[in-house]
C-alpha positions, 0 to 999 in steps of 0.5 A: 116637448110641448104638446102644441108643438108636437101637435103642430109638427104632427099637423105639418107632417100629416099635411106634407104626407097628405100633399105627397099622397095627393101629388102621388095620386094626381101623378098616378091619375095623369099617368093612367089617363095618358096610358089609357089614351096611348092604349086607345091609340095603340089599339086603333093603330093595331086595327089600322095595321090589321086592315092595312095588312089584310088590304096589302095581302089582298093586293098581293094576291090580286097582283100574283093572279094578274102576273099569272094571267099575263104570263099565260097571255104572253105564252099564248101570244108567243105560241100564236106568233111562232105558229104564224112564223112557221106557217109563213116560213113553210109558205115561203118555202113552198112558194120558192119551190114553186118559183124554182119549178116554174123557172125551170119550166120556163127555161125548159120551154125557152130551150125547147123553142130555141131547139125547135127553131134550130130544127126548123132551120136545119130542115130548111137548109137540108137538101133532102126531100120530105114526104107527108106521113099521111099521103106520102106527097113531097112537102114544101118548105111551108109544109115542113115549117108548119109540120115542125110546130105540129110534131109530125110531117104533114102536108097542108091538106092533111094538116087541115084535115087533122083539125 
């Protein structure tokens, strides 16, 4: 083969190889730049992720503590109101017992008044004569009526002297 052709072919091959290497090196450089940028972005994202994870962990801890505090507060509030209700129920029961007692007392007092009036009426309508427990004189109807209120048979003079 002709040396000029051979030399030209070698030049062309060398140029093609050089262009290939330049293209390959350029491509490699572009990929390295791209991967370097992506690596920086990934590292920033990892830093952001770590910060976000730490922040979420702190918020979770704060929320957990807040839940504990609210549960304790709820429990204390429930206990307070349960004690209040129990105290009010006891007071209500005591008041009801007092009311029942005073109803019985009022009923008893009313019954005693009615019974006292019956005794007064019976005394007034009786045909017997009554004597004063102190001086033994015969009692008038007024004396008898007053004596029933006092609980003893006394004449007007003895009754006034009693005071």
